[in-house]
N, C-alpha and C positions, 0 to 999 in steps of 0.2 A: 714681617715676622721676626723671630729671634736670630741672633748671630749664627753663622754657619756651624760652629762647633756645638752650640747648644741644640740647634735643630737636628743635627745628625744623631746626637746621642739621646735626645729627649724629645722625640716627636710629639709626645703627649703634652708638652708644654706650650703647644700652639695656643695663643690667647683665646681664639674663638672656640677652643675645646672647653674652656672654663666659663667664659662669659660672652655676651653678644651673640650667642647662638641658641637663644632660648627656644624651647619647644613652642610651636604654634598652638595658641589656645583659642578655640572657637566657642562663642557663647550663643546658644539657641534659646530664644525667649519664647515662653508659652509651652503648652502641652506638646511634647514631641510626637511626631508621626512615625508610622512604620518605616518610611524612607530614611528617617533619622538614624534608626538603629541599623539599617542596612549598611551604613558607613562606619560602624563601630565594631571593633574586634572584641573588646572586653568592656562590659558595662558594670561600673561600680554603683550599686543601688543602696542608698543610705536611708533607713527608715527609723521612726521613733520606736521606743520599746513597746508601746501599744499602737498598732497601725490602724489608722482610721479606715473605715470601709471604703470611703471615696478613693483612698490611695490605691487600694487593691484594684479598683475598677479602672484606674488610669494606666496601670502597668500592662505591658504586653504579657499575655499568659499569666495574668495576676492570680487566677484561681489555682493554677498549677504551683506557683511559687508559694502561695498561702498554704497549700496542702503540704508541700515539702518542709516549710518552716515549722509546722506543727510537730514534725517528727524529730526535730533537732533539740539538743539540750540548750538551755538558756546561756547567754553570754559568749557562745562560740563565735569566732570571727574568722572567716565569714560564716554566718548562720546557714546559708544555703548557697550552693554553686550549681548552676544549671546552664542550659543553652536555649536560645530562641530558635523557633522554626523558620528561620530565614535563610537565604542563600549563603550568607556569610557564617551561619551557625554562631552568631554572637554569644560569647560566654557571659553569663550574668552571675555576679557575686554580690549577695545581699547581706547586709549587716544592720543590726539594730543598735542604736546608741541614744543616750539622753543628751539633749542639747545643753542641759544644766551641769553636766559633768565638767570637772576642771580641765583647763586647756591641755595639760599634759596627758590626761586620760583620753581626751578626744583625739589628740595627735597620735597617741599610741594605737587607738582603734583604727585611725586612718592608715597608719603604716601596715597594720596587719591585713586590712582589706586590700590595699594596693599589692601587697605581697602575693595574694591569691592570683592576681592577674598576671604575675610574672612567672608563673609555673610553666607557661608556654610563651611563644613570641607574642608580645603584648600588642604591637602595632598601634592602632588608634584606641586610646582609652576614653571611655565615656564616663562622666560623673553625673549622677542624678540624685539629688537630695529631695526627698518627697515626704509629705505629711507633716511638715513643720510650718510655723509661721514665717513670715518673710525674713525677719531678723535672724532667727535660728537657722533658716535655710542658707542664708548668705554666710553666716559664721562657719557652719559645717562645710559648705562648699569650699571656702578658703582653706580650711584644715585639710580637706581632701586634695586640693591643688598643691598645697605645701608638701604633702607626703608623696604625691605623684612626681613633682619636680625633683624632689630629693632622690627618689628611686630611679629617675631617668639619668641621673649623673653617674657616669661610669668612671670609677677611680682609676688612676694610672695603672696600666698593666704592660708588661714587656714580654708578651708571648709571641711565638713565631707566627701564629695565625691571629688575625684581628677578630675581636669579639664584636658581632654586629650590634648596633643600637637596638634595644628591645622596644622602647617606646618612641613612636614617631610623631604623634600629635595627641592633643587633648581636646575633647568636646564636652562642654558643660551644657547640660540640657535641662529643660523644665524650669528655668528661672522666671521670676516675676518681672525682673528688670535687669539691665546690664550691670555687671559688677566692675568696679575699678580694681583690677588685680595687679596694678603696678607695684605696690609694696610687697605683695606676695612674691612676685617674680624677682624683685630686687633682693629680697631677703634670701630667696632660694639661690640666686646667682652668687651672692656673697658667701653663703654657707658652702655651696659647691666648690667655689674657689678655695676656701679655707680647707676643706676636706682633701681636695686634689693636691694642694701644696703639701699638706701634712703627710699624705700617703706616699709621696715620692721617695724612692730609695736614696740613701745618702750619697752614693756616687753619681746620681743623676742630678740631685739638687745640692751640689756643693756650694760653697760661699760665692764663688764667681758666677755660677749659673743663676743663683738666687738674685744677686745684684743685677745681672743682665735682665732677668725676667721682670724685676721691679722697674727697671728703666723702661722696658717695653710697655708695661702696664701704665706707667706714668705718661708715656707718649700717647697711648690710645685713649686715656682718660683726661688728658689736659692737666695732669698734676705737675707741679714743680718737683724736680728730683735733685737730691744732693747726697753724694756719698762722702762719708768721712773715713778715709783710710787710716792705716796704722800710723803713718808719719804725722798726719794732722792730729790724730787722737793723742799722740804723745805730746805734741805741742800744747794741746788743751788739758793735759794733766789727767787723762782718763785712765788712771792706774789700775782701777778695779777691773774694767773691761779688758785692758791690755794684759793683766795677769792671767786671765783665762785664755786669751788668744795666743800667748807666747808659747804654748805647747804645740801649736799647729805647725804643719810641715812647710807652710808658705805664708805670705803676707796677705792672703785673700780676705781675712776677717774685716768687717766694717760695721759702722753704724750708718744706717740709711734714713734720711728724712724725706717724706713725701708731703706735698702741700696741695690742698684743694682750696682754691680761692674763687668763689662765685662772683660774677660781675666785677665791680670796681672795689671789692672789699680789700682793705689793706690793714696793716697793723697786727696786733696780737691775735692768735687763733681763739676762736670761741671754744674749741674742743681739741684736746690732744689725745691720741691713741698711741699707746706704747706696747711693744710686743717683744717677748723673749724669743730669740731666733737661734737657739743652739741646735745647729743642723745635725750634729751627732754628738752624743755625750757618753764617753767611755767611763766617766767618773774622774778622769785625770789620774794623778798620782795615787789617789785612793780609789783604785780600779774597781769597777762594778763586777759582780759575778755574772756568769752567762745569762741567766734568766732575767736579770735586771737590765742587762745591756741590749738584749735582743731587739727591742722596739724603740731604741733611743733615737731613731731618725725622726720620731714624732715630737721630740723635745723642742722643736721649733713651732709647735702648734699655737703658742701664744701670738707669735708674729703673724701667722697665717690668719688667725681670727681678727687681728687688728687690720690687716689688709682687706680681708673679706668685708669687715664692717665699713671701711672706707669705700670699698667698691659699691656696696649697697646704698650708702648715703649719696654717693656721686650719681648713681643711676637715677635717684629720686630728685636730683638737682636741689638739694637742700640749700637754704639761703645763708648758711653760716660757714665760717672758715674753719678748716680742719688741718691739723698737722698729724702726721703718723710717723713715729720713730721706731726703728727696728734694729735690735742688737743682734748681729749675725756673726756667729763664729762656731767653731767646733770646740769641744773640751777634750783634748787629747792628752795622752801620757807620753813621756819621753824625757831626754836629758834637759830640755829647756822648760818643761812644764812647771807651773807653779806648785808650791809644796806647802804642807801644813807648817805653820809658824812663820811663813813669809809675812812681812808687813808691807802693805802698799798704800798709796795715797790716792783717794778718789778725786774727781774733778772739782768737788766743792771743798777740798782741803781736808776732809775727814780721813784719818789714818785707820786702816783695817788690819787686824791680826787674822790671818787665814787659819782656820781650824780644820776644815775638811774640804778637799778640792772638788767633791761632788756636790757642794753647795754653790756651784758656779753661776746658777741663774740669777741669784740675788746680786752677785758681783757684776755681771754684765748689765743688769738692769739699773744698778745704782748710778753709774755715770750717765746712762741714757735718760733716766729720770731727772738728773741734774740739768742736762741740756734742754730737755723738754720744758722744765720749770722756768728756765731763763727767758723763755719767750712769753711768759705770763699768760698761759691759757686760762680761759674762764672755768674750764672743768677738765679733769684728766682721768683717763681710764687706762690701766695697764692689765695685760693678760699674760699669764705664764703657767706652764706645767711645772710648778715650782716645788711642791713637797709631797712625799708619800704620806706624811702625817695627815694631810687634808683628806686623802683617800681613806685612810684608817678612820678618821673622824666621821665622815659623812658618806662613804662609799663612792662609787662612780655614778650614782644617780643624780647627785647634786654637785655643784661647784661652790667653793668657799669664797666669800667676799669680805673685804676689810675696807674701812674708810677712816680718814682723818676728820670726818664729820659724822659722829654717831647718830645724829638725827636722820641720816640717810638710810639707816638700817631697815626701817619699815618699808621705805620706798623701794629698796633693793629687793626685798622679799616679794613685794607685790609685782615688780617687774618680772621676777622669776616665775611667779604663778601665772601672770597674764600672758607671757610669751611661751610658756611651756618649757623653758630652760630654767629649771629651779635652782635657786642659790640659797645659801645659809650664811648669815653674818657672824663673824667672830670678833672678839675684842682685840685691841692692839694699842700700843702707845708706850709712854715713858716707863711705866712701872715694869714692863716686860724687859726693858733694857738692862735691868738689874742682872738678868741671866746672861747678858752679853758684855759685862764689864771685863776690861782687859788691863793687864798690868803693863803691857808694852805698847798699846795703841789706844786710839779713842774708843774703839769698840771691837769686839770679836765678830767675825763673819757669822758664826752660829755657835750654839752651845755644844760642847762635847757630850753632854748627857742626852741631848736629842728630844727631850720631852716638850710637847707643844710646838714642834718646829714650824708649823704653818703660821702660828701666832708670832713666833720670834722672827721668822722671815719677813712678815709684813711689818713688824715693828722696826726691823733693820731698814727696810726700804723707805719707811716713813722719814728716816733721817736724811733722805736725799730728795725730798719733795718740799718745795716752798710751802710753808704752813698757811700762806694766804690763798693757796689754790685748793679748792675742793677736789679730793682725789679718791678713787676707788681702785683697789687692787683685786683682781679676780684670779684665784688659784684654781686652775682648770682640772680639778679632779675628775670631771665628767668628759674630758677630752677623748677618752677611749672607753668603750663599754661593749663587751661581747654581746652580739645580737642586736645592737643599735640602741637608740634611746629616743623616746617620743616618736616623731615622724621620720627620724633618720634611720635607714636600714643597715648602715655599715658600722663596723666596729669603731672606726674613726668618725667622730660625731660632728666636728666643727662647732662644738658648743660655744656659745658666746655671741654669735652674730644676732640672732633673734632677741636675746636678752638685751644686748646693747641698743638695738633699734628701738625696743620698747622703752628702755630707760631714757634714751636721748630724745625720741620723738613724742612720747606719750606722757612722760613724767616731769617735763619742764625742768630738768636738772641743770640746764645751761644757764638758768637764772641764778647765778652764784650768790646773789644778795640774800637769798632765803636760807642759805646754809651758814650758820655762825662758824667763826674760826674755832678750831679745836683748842681746848685748854690743855695746859700741861705739856 
């Protein structure tokens, strides 16, 4: 487990609280018997919009449920809640959905149906998708599993009394054949890890605790671990990252590199994941107001998504090599904190005129992207809760994506649709650097005017990525949404893990030869 200091103050950081402690999923093939329901506390019954007569006959107390359904208004989720007349008094929550609806809509339906089961102690959850063809049944079953696994994850809490785990196990019934749910489980574990890390209070997940946790994750997963502390970063010329870190009360800030190497794989990584890990953001010298600073412990959400994605890919034992780079620091105010008009030099030699100290994420990422690029990955993804401008542009329902390979834009949108974590591409590049011209340095950190800051931030970051490397920047405007998003029931969404898994595993983006080098 973790070191004594960490364990004493952050018992919720036990590794098996996040991963490796997956709910038991039992699959029961064929028509379920009465004895099957006797072991289920809450049955989630998923039916098509028009229910075949044969489906009603298969259900326990089907006539009763059919009658109750007729009394309800359309589109309500659940449409009906009732109980079976068995010893356990199994609760039944029935919902109607079309299998042809978009992934986001199906996952949203699943979240709402699962929520009905959590109004009381859920215990054993049963999932029965009935009345669809085999392909539709399997797709909807996986959606329901994703929502159930997300709901089962309890985010860190520090209450005097423990909150009991509400979901103990899952039983999938009525299947035509056994499902491979390894990817569903891996994605859920990755998302749960990302959400739990992001939710931790800043005095519980400070920089030292974060590095310690990452070292433990590396040990349990067989990853290579390397910490670049402030002294080493100074030698490497990481002036942009160090500018942000110099306001901290101690020297705990670091850039961490994790490496997954399957088999005898050696050489450059096929994939690099890069994450912004600002564990608390005061805004620095340009101090944030109260309402803007309150939730700034989640400003490390990008790093959490990078680690969660690495975790999911590792669980699936993917055959390609992965590096994961995490820029971990606070952005504090104080006598030593960096200031507007400071000029610093990044690791690639680019000089930067500081304009606004609350644009610290792009500073911390700049050097991290330089280091990741030097290892010549085949493809690079970075994640950051970077700009309020992106939230303004597309709300918290979507996240923004940018790439030095514009041909990737349709692929990125499709991955968003297919995964249910929707993204919207924006332009970036040299023309936008006109707004970042500096009289005293190579470029300004941001524009004092602030217009289109999400585009300017991505264009700034592009200057620190090797142009030969296909690169995607994800501005996580959907990192936090009240009421949850898609299948995720919590305000902290862990957005990005499912999107990344679809992009990496289903869209063949690691074949860099198909993406031409960006011009200009």
